[in-house]
C-alpha positions in Angstrom: -78.2 -64.2 47.3 -74.8 -62.3 46.9 -72.3 -61.6 50.0 -73.4 -58.0 49.7 -77.2 -58.9 50.0 -76.8 -61.3 52.6 -74.3 -59.6 55.1 -75.9 -56.0 53.9 -79.2 -57.3 55.4 -78.1 -58.0 58.8 -79.2 -55.2 60.9 -75.9 -52.9 62.1 -74.0 -53.9 59.2 -73.0 -50.4 57.4 -71.1 -51.2 54.4 -69.8 -54.4 52.4 -67.2 -54.4 49.9 -66.5 -57.5 47.9 -63.0 -57.5 46.0 -63.5 -60.8 43.6 -59.7 -60.4 42.3 -58.4 -60.6 45.9 -60.8 -62.9 47.3 -61.6 -60.2 50.1 -64.9 -59.1 51.9 -64.4 -55.8 53.9 -67.5 -55.2 56.4 -68.1 -51.9 58.2 -70.6 -52.6 61.1 -71.7 -51.3 64.6 -70.5 -54.0 67.1 -73.3 -52.9 69.3 -75.9 -53.9 66.9 -74.3 -57.0 65.2 -71.5 -59.5 65.9 -68.7 -60.5 64.1 -69.9 -64.0 64.5 -73.1 -63.5 62.7 -71.3 -61.7 59.8 -69.1 -64.7 59.4 -71.6 -67.1 60.0 -73.7 -65.3 57.1 -70.7 -65.2 54.7 -70.3 -69.3 55.5 -74.1 -69.8 54.6 -73.4 -68.2 51.3 -70.5 -71.1 50.4 -67.5 -69.1 51.1 -64.7 -69.8 53.7 -63.9 -67.0 56.5 -60.3 -66.8 57.5 -59.4 -64.3 60.3 
């Protein structure tokens, strides 16, 4: 599963933009419906490190 699919499946996530060239992911989300920690954990479960 891609990061876009995995993170995008979380309730409260609105957009997921991956920039492979920059090794970054930008996520727009409703913090009343999903916690940042859940998004980070989902990215890590896909095999990627999260910084910041």
